N, CA and C of each residue as an Amber inpcrd file, in Angstrom:
protein
   456
   0.8390000  -1.1830000   0.0000000   0.0000000   0.0000000   0.0000000
   0.8840000   1.2460000   0.0000000   0.5310000   2.1980000  -0.8420000
   1.3570000   3.3950000  -0.9290000   1.0730000   4.3350000   0.2380000
   2.0440000   5.1830000   0.5440000   1.8770000   6.1160000   1.6440000
   0.9790000   7.2750000   1.2260000   0.4070000   7.9310000   2.2010000
  -0.4330000   9.0970000   1.9700000   0.2020000  10.2540000   2.7290000
   0.4940000  11.3270000   2.0430000   1.1200000  12.4640000   2.7010000
   0.1260000  13.3960000   3.3780000  -1.1280000  13.3920000   2.9420000
  -2.0610000  14.3590000   3.5230000  -3.4840000  13.8220000   3.5680000
  -4.2000000  14.2670000   4.5990000  -5.6540000  14.0870000   4.6720000
  -6.2370000  15.4560000   4.9730000  -7.4420000  15.6770000   4.4840000
  -8.1220000  16.9330000   4.7680000  -9.3680000  16.6410000   5.5840000
  -9.5190000  17.3950000   6.6550000 -10.6720000  17.2410000   7.5300000
 -11.5490000  18.4740000   7.4150000 -12.8440000  18.2570000   7.3080000
 -13.8320000  19.3230000   7.3730000 -14.5690000  19.1230000   8.6940000
 -14.3110000  20.0150000   9.6490000 -14.8060000  19.8540000  11.0130000
 -15.9580000  20.8410000  11.2340000 -17.1710000  20.3140000  11.2810000
 -18.3760000  21.1250000  11.5110000 -18.6260000  21.1930000  13.0120000
 -18.3540000  22.3280000  13.6010000 -18.4340000  22.4950000  15.0530000
 -19.8200000  22.9830000  15.4480000 -20.7690000  22.0480000  15.4910000
 -22.1770000  22.3870000  15.6890000 -22.6160000  22.3850000  17.1490000
 -21.7620000  22.0010000  18.0450000 -22.0900000  21.9930000  19.4810000
 -21.1220000  22.9000000  20.2150000 -21.4410000  23.1570000  21.4620000
 -20.5810000  24.0220000  22.2460000 -20.4860000  23.5960000  23.6870000
 -19.4510000  24.0910000  24.3320000 -19.2100000  23.8450000  25.7570000
 -18.8990000  25.1750000  26.4190000 -19.4050000  25.3680000  27.6080000
 -19.0880000  26.5680000  28.3720000 -20.2180000  27.5660000  28.3930000
 -19.8930000  28.7750000  28.8550000 -20.8630000  29.8680000  28.9640000
 -20.6150000  30.8680000  27.8480000 -21.6510000  31.1010000  27.0310000
 -21.5000000  32.0140000  25.9120000 -21.5160000  33.4590000  26.4220000
 -20.5100000  34.2460000  26.0580000 -20.4480000  35.6290000  26.5460000
 -21.4800000  36.5250000  25.8600000 -21.8120000  37.6270000  26.5200000
 -22.7080000  38.6270000  25.9490000 -21.9190000  39.4460000  24.9340000
 -22.3650000  39.4190000  23.6880000 -21.6860000  40.1340000  22.6090000
 -22.5760000  41.2250000  22.0220000 -23.6960000  41.5040000  22.6640000
 -24.7220000  42.3840000  22.0990000 -24.2390000  43.8000000  21.8000000
 -23.2050000  44.2650000  22.5000000 -22.7180000  45.6260000  22.2750000
 -21.5550000  45.6910000  21.2870000 -21.2490000  44.5840000  20.6260000
 -20.1070000  44.5330000  19.7040000 -20.5640000  44.4780000  18.2530000
 -19.7360000  45.0380000  17.3770000 -20.0350000  44.9380000  15.9510000
 -19.3680000  43.6840000  15.3750000 -19.5960000  43.4260000  14.1070000
 -19.1220000  42.1950000  13.4720000 -17.6090000  42.0320000  13.5680000
 -16.8460000  43.0520000  13.2550000 -15.3840000  42.9180000  13.2780000
 -14.8600000  42.6940000  14.6950000 -15.5010000  43.2930000  15.6940000
 -15.0840000  43.0720000  17.0810000 -15.3700000  41.6320000  17.5100000
 -16.5080000  41.0940000  17.0800000 -16.8390000  39.7040000  17.4100000
 -15.8810000  38.7460000  16.7120000 -15.5790000  39.0110000  15.4350000
 -14.6560000  38.1340000  14.6940000 -13.3010000  38.0310000  15.3860000
 -12.8530000  39.1100000  16.0020000 -11.5670000  39.1010000  16.7090000
 -11.6060000  38.2420000  17.9720000 -12.8020000  38.0230000  18.5210000
 -12.9440000  37.2060000  19.7280000 -12.9910000  35.7040000  19.4300000
 -13.2310000  35.3400000  18.1780000 -13.3120000  33.9250000  17.7950000
 -11.9020000  33.4450000  17.4650000 -11.3710000  32.5850000  18.3300000
  -9.9780000  32.1670000  18.2200000  -9.9000000  30.6530000  18.0530000
  -9.1310000  30.2210000  17.0760000  -8.9180000  28.7890000  16.8470000
  -7.9830000  28.2360000  17.9130000  -8.4060000  27.1480000  18.5450000
  -7.5720000  26.4460000  19.5230000  -7.1870000  25.0930000  18.9270000
  -5.8930000  24.7820000  18.9700000  -5.3920000  23.5250000  18.4240000
  -4.5660000  22.8210000  19.4850000  -4.8970000  21.5740000  19.7330000
  -4.1460000  20.7510000  20.6870000  -2.9640000  20.1270000  19.9440000
  -1.8960000  20.8940000  19.8190000  -0.7110000  20.4530000  19.0820000
  -0.0800000  19.1990000  19.6780000  -0.0690000  19.1120000  20.9970000
   0.5720000  17.9660000  21.6440000  -0.1320000  16.6570000  21.3060000
  -1.4590000  16.6710000  21.3100000  -2.1950000  15.4540000  20.9550000
  -1.9680000  15.0840000  19.4970000  -2.0260000  16.0820000  18.6030000
  -1.7710000  15.8020000  17.1810000  -0.3910000  15.1880000  16.9910000
   0.5830000  15.7550000  17.6790000   1.9470000  15.2320000  17.6060000
   2.0170000  13.8110000  18.1630000   1.2930000  13.5740000  19.2570000
   1.2550000  12.2440000  19.8610000   0.6190000  11.1930000  18.9500000
  -0.2820000  11.6250000  18.0720000  -0.9000000  10.7080000  17.1130000
   0.0430000  10.3790000  15.9590000   1.1140000  11.1580000  15.8100000
   2.0790000  10.9220000  14.7320000   2.0570000  11.9590000  13.6290000
   1.1680000  12.9560000  13.7300000   1.1590000  14.0200000  12.7260000
   2.3280000  14.9600000  12.9750000   2.8420000  15.5510000  11.9150000
   3.9990000  16.4250000  12.0410000   3.7170000  17.8670000  11.6340000
   2.7120000  18.0760000  10.7750000   2.3970000  19.4060000  10.2660000
   0.8970000  19.5160000  10.0080000   0.4130000  20.7410000   9.9700000
  -0.9630000  20.9750000   9.5400000  -1.0060000  22.2920000   8.7680000
  -2.0770000  22.4450000   8.0030000  -2.2980000  23.6780000   7.2470000
  -3.7850000  23.9850000   7.2650000  -4.1380000  25.2210000   7.5970000
  -5.5290000  25.6530000   7.5750000  -5.8830000  25.9590000   6.1190000
  -6.8870000  25.2640000   5.6170000  -7.3360000  25.4800000   4.2460000
  -8.4200000  26.5660000   4.2250000  -9.4270000  26.4290000   5.0600000
 -10.4820000  27.4360000   5.2180000 -10.7630000  27.5910000   6.7050000
 -10.6110000  28.8020000   7.2030000 -10.8240000  29.0100000   8.6320000
 -12.3150000  29.0860000   8.9470000 -12.6900000  28.5410000  10.0730000
 -14.0850000  28.4100000  10.4530000 -14.7990000  29.7010000  10.7580000
 -14.0870000  30.6950000  11.2870000 -14.7610000  31.9490000  11.6280000
 -15.1710000  32.7350000  10.3820000 -14.6730000  32.3180000   9.2250000
 -15.0470000  32.9640000   7.9750000 -15.8030000  32.0000000   7.0550000
 -16.2310000  30.8660000   7.6000000 -16.9140000  29.8580000   6.7860000
 -18.3440000  30.2910000   6.4590000 -18.9000000  29.6630000   5.4570000
 -20.2730000  29.9940000   5.0270000 -21.3180000  29.4690000   6.0010000
 -20.9270000  28.6910000   6.9830000 -21.8740000  28.1090000   7.9400000
 -22.0350000  28.9550000   9.1980000 -21.3740000  30.1080000   9.2300000
 -21.4830000  30.9890000  10.3970000 -21.8260000  32.4010000   9.9150000
 -22.6780000  33.0680000  10.6780000 -23.0900000  34.4250000  10.3530000
 -22.9770000  35.2580000  11.6220000 -22.3040000  36.3920000  11.4970000
 -22.1260000  37.2850000  12.6360000 -22.8080000  38.6050000  12.2950000
 -23.8340000  38.9590000  13.0920000 -24.5300000  40.2270000  12.8580000
 -25.2570000  40.6500000  14.1250000 -25.4090000  41.9310000  14.2840000
 -26.1800000  42.4960000  15.3950000 -25.7910000  41.9120000  16.7520000
 -24.4930000  41.7450000  16.9970000 -24.0300000  41.2540000  18.2860000
 -24.3100000  39.7950000  18.5570000 -24.6000000  39.0120000  17.4970000
 -24.9690000  37.6070000  17.6560000 -24.1750000  36.7610000  16.6640000
 -23.7910000  35.5740000  17.1240000 -23.1840000  34.5780000  16.2390000
 -24.2630000  33.5530000  15.9340000 -24.5800000  33.3970000  14.6620000
 -25.5670000  32.4060000  14.2430000 -24.8600000  31.3120000  13.4540000
 -25.3040000  30.0870000  13.6060000 -24.6970000  28.9670000  12.9030000
 -23.5050000  28.4220000  13.6620000 -22.5620000  27.9020000  12.9420000
 -21.4080000  27.2510000  13.5600000 -20.2090000  27.3400000  12.6220000
 -19.0030000  27.3950000  13.1870000 -17.8090000  27.4230000  12.3380000
 -17.5250000  26.0440000  11.7420000 -17.0720000  26.0380000  10.5140000
 -16.6250000  24.8100000   9.8650000 -15.1840000  25.0240000   9.4230000
 -14.2850000  24.3080000  10.0500000 -12.8580000  24.4200000   9.7660000
 -12.4450000  23.3560000   8.7640000 -11.6470000  23.7550000   7.7800000
 -11.0280000  22.7890000   6.8750000  -9.5370000  22.8530000   7.1060000
  -8.9830000  21.7060000   7.4900000  -7.5700000  21.6380000   7.8370000
  -6.9520000  20.4230000   7.1550000  -5.7230000  20.5730000   6.7400000
  -4.9760000  19.4750000   6.1260000  -3.9120000  19.0100000   7.1110000
  -3.8450000  17.7050000   7.3410000  -2.8780000  17.1200000   8.2780000
  -1.8410000  16.3150000   7.5170000  -0.5980000  16.4610000   7.9410000
   0.5190000  15.7550000   7.3180000   1.2330000  14.8960000   8.3530000
   1.7700000  13.7890000   7.8940000   2.6550000  12.9540000   8.7110000
   3.9160000  12.7490000   7.8790000   4.9500000  13.4660000   8.2110000
   6.1950000  13.4210000   7.4380000   7.1260000  12.3890000   8.0340000
   7.7010000  11.4660000   7.2970000   7.7040000  11.3650000   5.8420000
   6.5220000  10.6020000   5.2590000   5.8000000   9.8020000   6.0610000
   4.6230000   9.1210000   5.5250000   3.6910000   8.7480000   6.6780000
   2.5440000   8.1970000   6.3530000   1.5450000   7.9060000   7.3720000
   1.8100000   6.6100000   8.1380000   2.9050000   5.9390000   7.8650000
   3.2280000   4.7120000   8.6030000   3.4850000   4.9960000  10.0840000
   3.8320000   6.2070000  10.4330000   4.1320000   6.5580000  11.8210000
   2.8810000   6.8710000  12.6430000   1.7210000   6.9680000  12.0080000
   0.5010000   7.3060000  12.7440000   0.0380000   6.1530000  13.6310000
  -0.5110000   6.5080000  14.7870000  -1.0960000   5.4970000  15.6630000
  -2.5960000   5.7100000  15.8090000  -3.1960000   6.4510000  14.8600000
  -4.6430000   6.6630000  14.8010000  -5.1200000   6.3950000  13.3800000
  -6.3970000   6.0870000  13.2590000  -7.0030000   5.8370000  11.9560000
  -8.1530000   6.8180000  11.7610000  -7.9000000   7.9190000  11.0250000
  -8.9430000   8.9190000  10.8300000 -10.0430000   8.4250000   9.8970000
  -9.8100000   7.3250000   9.2060000 -10.8360000   6.7540000   8.3420000
 -11.6570000   5.7020000   9.0860000 -11.4420000   5.6160000  10.3840000
 -12.1770000   4.6580000  11.2120000 -12.6140000   5.3050000  12.5100000
 -12.4850000   4.5540000  13.5800000 -12.9780000   4.9770000  14.8910000
 -12.2420000   6.1700000  15.4880000 -11.0560000   6.4820000  14.9980000
 -10.2610000   7.5460000  15.6100000 -10.5360000   8.9380000  15.0430000
 -11.4310000   9.0510000  14.0870000 -11.7300000  10.3530000  13.4950000
 -12.1660000  11.3570000  14.5540000 -12.9830000  10.9200000  15.4900000
 -13.5140000  11.8300000  16.5100000 -12.4030000  12.3690000  17.4080000
 -11.4890000  11.5070000  17.8430000 -10.4470000  11.9930000  18.7560000
  -9.4780000  12.9430000  18.0500000  -9.2850000  12.7620000  16.7610000
  -8.4330000  13.6950000  16.0230000  -9.1680000  15.0230000  15.8280000
 -10.4440000  14.9740000  15.4910000 -11.1950000  16.2210000  15.2900000
 -11.3250000  17.0150000  16.5850000 -11.2980000  16.3380000  17.7300000
 -11.3800000  17.0230000  19.0180000 -10.1490000  17.8860000  19.3200000
  -9.1180000  17.7630000  18.5200000  -7.9240000  18.5930000  18.7000000
  -8.1490000  20.0220000  18.2130000  -9.2880000  20.2670000  17.5610000
  -9.5820000  21.5810000  17.0070000 -10.8860000  22.1130000  17.5930000
 -10.8700000  23.3600000  18.0120000 -12.0810000  24.0080000  18.5030000
 -11.9290000  25.5130000  18.2920000 -13.0450000  26.2060000  18.3700000
 -13.0320000  27.6690000  18.3390000 -13.4970000  28.1800000  19.6840000
 -12.7430000  29.1200000  20.2260000 -13.0310000  29.6860000  21.5390000
 -13.5350000  31.1110000  21.3610000 -14.5640000  31.4490000  22.1280000
 -15.0630000  32.8210000  22.2140000 -14.9990000  33.1870000  23.6910000
 -14.2160000  34.2200000  24.0180000 -14.0270000  34.5870000  25.4210000
 -14.2100000  36.0890000  25.5930000 -14.9630000  36.4290000  26.6460000
 -15.1550000  37.8400000  26.9870000 -15.7430000  37.9180000  28.3940000
 -15.2470000  38.8700000  29.1810000 -15.7770000  39.1290000  30.5290000
 -15.9010000  37.8580000  31.3680000 -14.8410000  37.0830000  31.4390000
 -14.7840000  35.8610000  32.2460000 -15.7460000  34.7660000  31.7880000
 -16.3490000  34.9140000  30.6250000 -17.1760000  33.8560000  30.0420000
 -16.4100000  33.2640000  28.8640000 -16.3930000  31.9460000  28.8070000
 -15.6440000  31.2610000  27.7660000 -16.5200000  30.1670000  27.1590000
 -16.5590000  30.1270000  25.8260000 -17.3670000  29.1580000  25.1030000
 -16.5150000  28.5250000  24.0160000 -16.6640000  27.2060000  23.8470000
 -15.9190000  26.4930000  22.8090000 -16.8860000  25.8650000  21.8210000
 -16.6980000  26.1520000  20.5370000 -17.3950000  25.4400000  19.4770000
 -16.6160000  24.1580000  19.2150000 -17.2890000  23.0020000  19.2160000
 -16.6530000  21.7060000  18.9820000 -17.5840000  20.8280000  18.1430000
 -17.0530000  19.7480000  17.6270000 -17.8800000  18.7710000  16.9140000
 -18.1660000  17.6100000  17.8530000 -19.2820000  17.6840000  18.5500000
 -19.7060000  16.5770000  19.4160000 -20.7020000  15.6700000  18.7110000
 -21.1390000  16.0730000  17.5320000 -22.1330000  15.2960000  16.8030000
 -21.5090000  14.3160000  15.8140000 -20.2170000  14.3620000  15.6410000
 -19.5570000  13.4540000  14.7090000 -19.7770000  13.8170000  13.2490000
 -19.9040000  15.1040000  12.9660000 -20.1100000  15.5550000  11.5920000
 -18.8110000  15.7550000  10.8170000 -17.6760000  15.5380000  11.4360000
 -16.3970000  15.7170000  10.7580000 -16.2710000  14.7430000   9.6050000
 -15.7810000  15.2620000   8.4900000 -15.5260000  14.4360000   7.3110000
 -14.0360000  14.4700000   7.0110000 -13.5340000  13.3840000   6.4690000
 -12.1190000  13.3100000   6.1340000 -11.9710000  12.7000000   4.7490000
 -10.9530000  13.1620000   4.0460000 -10.6730000  12.5920000   2.7240000
  -9.1820000  12.6390000   2.4570000  -8.7520000  11.7160000   1.6210000
  -7.3610000  11.7110000   1.1820000  -7.1630000  12.8360000   0.1820000
  -5.9900000  13.4140000   0.1980000  -5.6620000  14.4690000  -0.7500000
  -4.7050000  13.8790000  -1.7760000  -5.2670000  13.4220000  -2.8710000
  -4.4460000  12.7470000  -3.8710000  -3.4770000  13.6970000  -4.5540000
  -3.8380000  14.9800000  -4.6330000  -2.9290000  15.9210000  -5.2870000
  -1.6540000  16.1240000  -4.4770000  -1.6740000  15.7570000  -3.2020000
  -0.4820000  15.9160000  -2.3870000   0.1170000  14.5770000  -1.9770000
  -0.2130000  13.5410000  -2.7320000   0.4570000  12.2620000  -2.5320000
   1.7270000  12.3150000  -3.3690000   2.8430000  12.3810000  -2.6980000
   4.1040000  12.5420000  -3.3990000   5.2210000  11.9480000  -2.5610000
   6.3550000  11.7340000  -3.1700000   7.4920000  11.2010000  -2.4040000
   7.8790000  12.1490000  -1.2730000   8.3270000  11.6140000  -0.1470000
   8.6740000  12.4550000   1.0060000   9.6940000  13.5470000   0.7020000
  10.6160000  13.3020000  -0.2110000  11.6300000  14.3280000  -0.4950000
  11.0120000  15.5880000  -1.1110000   9.8270000  15.4830000  -1.7020000
   9.1540000  16.6480000  -2.2600000   8.4800000  17.5020000  -1.1880000
   8.3110000  16.9610000   0.0070000   7.6470000  17.6950000   1.0810000
   8.3830000  18.9950000   1.3800000   9.7100000  18.9210000   1.5200000
  10.4950000  20.1170000   1.8240000  10.3420000  21.1840000   0.7530000
  10.3690000  20.7800000  -0.4860000  10.3260000  21.7410000  -1.5820000
   8.9510000  22.3630000  -1.7750000   7.8960000  21.5720000  -1.6550000
   6.5810000  22.0390000  -2.0580000   5.6070000  22.3060000  -0.9250000
   5.7290000  21.6250000   0.2020000   4.6910000  21.7230000   1.2180000
   5.1240000  22.3150000   2.5440000   6.3550000  22.1340000   2.9460000
   6.7630000  22.5730000   4.2740000   6.5340000  24.0810000   4.4780000
   6.7540000  24.8860000   3.4590000   6.5890000  26.3300000   3.6090000
   5.1260000  26.7370000   3.7760000   4.1830000  25.8970000   3.3460000
   2.7590000  26.2020000   3.4600000   2.1560000  25.6880000   4.7590000
   2.8820000  24.8900000   5.5060000   2.2980000  24.2310000   6.6810000
   2.9630000  24.6800000   7.9650000   2.3260000  24.3450000   9.0830000
   2.8220000  24.6830000  10.4130000   3.3150000  23.4050000  11.0800000
   4.5500000  23.4230000  11.5520000   5.1230000  22.2450000  12.2170000
   4.5650000  22.1120000  13.6270000   4.3590000  20.8800000  14.0390000
   3.8870000  20.6100000  15.3970000   5.0720000  20.4620000  16.3380000
Protein backbone atom coordinates (compact mmCIF):
# COMPACT_ATOMS: atom_id res chain seq x y z
CA UNK A 1 0.00 0.00 0.00
CA UNK A 2 1.36 3.40 -0.93
CA UNK A 3 1.88 6.12 1.64
CA UNK A 4 -0.43 9.10 1.97
CA UNK A 5 1.12 12.46 2.70
CA UNK A 6 -2.06 14.36 3.52
CA UNK A 7 -5.65 14.09 4.67
CA UNK A 8 -8.12 16.93 4.77
CA UNK A 9 -10.67 17.24 7.53
CA UNK A 10 -13.83 19.32 7.37
CA UNK A 11 -14.81 19.85 11.01
CA UNK A 12 -18.38 21.12 11.51
CA UNK A 13 -18.43 22.49 15.05
CA UNK A 14 -22.18 22.39 15.69
CA UNK A 15 -22.09 21.99 19.48
CA UNK A 16 -20.58 24.02 22.25
CA UNK A 17 -19.21 23.84 25.76
CA UNK A 18 -19.09 26.57 28.37
CA UNK A 19 -20.86 29.87 28.96
CA UNK A 20 -21.50 32.01 25.91
CA UNK A 21 -20.45 35.63 26.55
CA UNK A 22 -22.71 38.63 25.95
CA UNK A 23 -21.69 40.13 22.61
CA UNK A 24 -24.72 42.38 22.10
CA UNK A 25 -22.72 45.63 22.27
CA UNK A 26 -20.11 44.53 19.70
CA UNK A 27 -20.04 44.94 15.95
CA UNK A 28 -19.12 42.20 13.47
CA UNK A 29 -15.38 42.92 13.28
CA UNK A 30 -15.08 43.07 17.08
CA UNK A 31 -16.84 39.70 17.41
CA UNK A 32 -14.66 38.13 14.69
CA UNK A 33 -11.57 39.10 16.71
CA UNK A 34 -12.94 37.21 19.73
CA UNK A 35 -13.31 33.93 17.80
CA UNK A 36 -9.98 32.17 18.22
CA UNK A 37 -8.92 28.79 16.85
CA UNK A 38 -7.57 26.45 19.52
CA UNK A 39 -5.39 23.53 18.42
CA UNK A 40 -4.15 20.75 20.69
CA UNK A 41 -0.71 20.45 19.08
CA UNK A 42 0.57 17.97 21.64
CA UNK A 43 -2.19 15.45 20.95
CA UNK A 44 -1.77 15.80 17.18
CA UNK A 45 1.95 15.23 17.61
CA UNK A 46 1.26 12.24 19.86
CA UNK A 47 -0.90 10.71 17.11
CA UNK A 48 2.08 10.92 14.73
CA UNK A 49 1.16 14.02 12.73
CA UNK A 50 4.00 16.42 12.04
CA UNK A 51 2.40 19.41 10.27
CA UNK A 52 -0.96 20.98 9.54
CA UNK A 53 -2.30 23.68 7.25
CA UNK A 54 -5.53 25.65 7.57
CA UNK A 55 -7.34 25.48 4.25
CA UNK A 56 -10.48 27.44 5.22
CA UNK A 57 -10.82 29.01 8.63
CA UNK A 58 -14.09 28.41 10.45
CA UNK A 59 -14.76 31.95 11.63
CA UNK A 60 -15.05 32.96 7.97
CA UNK A 61 -16.91 29.86 6.79
CA UNK A 62 -20.27 29.99 5.03
CA UNK A 63 -21.87 28.11 7.94
CA UNK A 64 -21.48 30.99 10.40
CA UNK A 65 -23.09 34.42 10.35
CA UNK A 66 -22.13 37.29 12.64
CA UNK A 67 -24.53 40.23 12.86
CA UNK A 68 -26.18 42.50 15.39
CA UNK A 69 -24.03 41.25 18.29
CA UNK A 70 -24.97 37.61 17.66
CA UNK A 71 -23.18 34.58 16.24
CA UNK A 72 -25.57 32.41 14.24
CA UNK A 73 -24.70 28.97 12.90
CA UNK A 74 -21.41 27.25 13.56
CA UNK A 75 -17.81 27.42 12.34
CA UNK A 76 -16.62 24.81 9.86
CA UNK A 77 -12.86 24.42 9.77
CA UNK A 78 -11.03 22.79 6.87
CA UNK A 79 -7.57 21.64 7.84
CA UNK A 80 -4.98 19.47 6.13
CA UNK A 81 -2.88 17.12 8.28
CA UNK A 82 0.52 15.76 7.32
CA UNK A 83 2.66 12.95 8.71
CA UNK A 84 6.19 13.42 7.44
CA UNK A 85 7.70 11.37 5.84
CA UNK A 86 4.62 9.12 5.52
CA UNK A 87 1.54 7.91 7.37
CA UNK A 88 3.23 4.71 8.60
CA UNK A 89 4.13 6.56 11.82
CA UNK A 90 0.50 7.31 12.74
CA UNK A 91 -1.10 5.50 15.66
CA UNK A 92 -4.64 6.66 14.80
CA UNK A 93 -7.00 5.84 11.96
CA UNK A 94 -8.94 8.92 10.83
CA UNK A 95 -10.84 6.75 8.34
CA UNK A 96 -12.18 4.66 11.21
CA UNK A 97 -12.98 4.98 14.89
CA UNK A 98 -10.26 7.55 15.61
CA UNK A 99 -11.73 10.35 13.49
CA UNK A 100 -13.51 11.83 16.51
CA UNK A 101 -10.45 11.99 18.76
CA UNK A 102 -8.43 13.69 16.02
CA UNK A 103 -11.19 16.22 15.29
CA UNK A 104 -11.38 17.02 19.02
CA UNK A 105 -7.92 18.59 18.70
CA UNK A 106 -9.58 21.58 17.01
CA UNK A 107 -12.08 24.01 18.50
CA UNK A 108 -13.03 27.67 18.34
CA UNK A 109 -13.03 29.69 21.54
CA UNK A 110 -15.06 32.82 22.21
CA UNK A 111 -14.03 34.59 25.42
CA UNK A 112 -15.15 37.84 26.99
CA UNK A 113 -15.78 39.13 30.53
CA UNK A 114 -14.78 35.86 32.25
CA UNK A 115 -17.18 33.86 30.04
CA UNK A 116 -15.64 31.26 27.77
CA UNK A 117 -17.37 29.16 25.10
CA UNK A 118 -15.92 26.49 22.81
CA UNK A 119 -17.39 25.44 19.48
CA UNK A 120 -16.65 21.71 18.98
CA UNK A 121 -17.88 18.77 16.91
CA UNK A 122 -19.71 16.58 19.42
CA UNK A 123 -22.13 15.30 16.80
CA UNK A 124 -19.56 13.45 14.71
CA UNK A 125 -20.11 15.55 11.59
CA UNK A 126 -16.40 15.72 10.76
CA UNK A 127 -15.53 14.44 7.31
CA UNK A 128 -12.12 13.31 6.13
CA UNK A 129 -10.67 12.59 2.72
CA UNK A 130 -7.36 11.71 1.18
CA UNK A 131 -5.66 14.47 -0.75
CA UNK A 132 -4.45 12.75 -3.87
CA UNK A 133 -2.93 15.92 -5.29
CA UNK A 134 -0.48 15.92 -2.39
CA UNK A 135 0.46 12.26 -2.53
CA UNK A 136 4.10 12.54 -3.40
CA UNK A 137 7.49 11.20 -2.40
CA UNK A 138 8.67 12.46 1.01
CA UNK A 139 11.63 14.33 -0.49
CA UNK A 140 9.15 16.65 -2.26
CA UNK A 141 7.65 17.69 1.08
CA UNK A 142 10.49 20.12 1.82
CA UNK A 143 10.33 21.74 -1.58
CA UNK A 144 6.58 22.04 -2.06
CA UNK A 145 4.69 21.72 1.22
CA UNK A 146 6.76 22.57 4.27
CA UNK A 147 6.59 26.33 3.61
CA UNK A 148 2.76 26.20 3.46
CA UNK A 149 2.30 24.23 6.68
CA UNK A 150 2.82 24.68 10.41
CA UNK A 151 5.12 22.25 12.22
CA UNK A 152 3.89 20.61 15.40
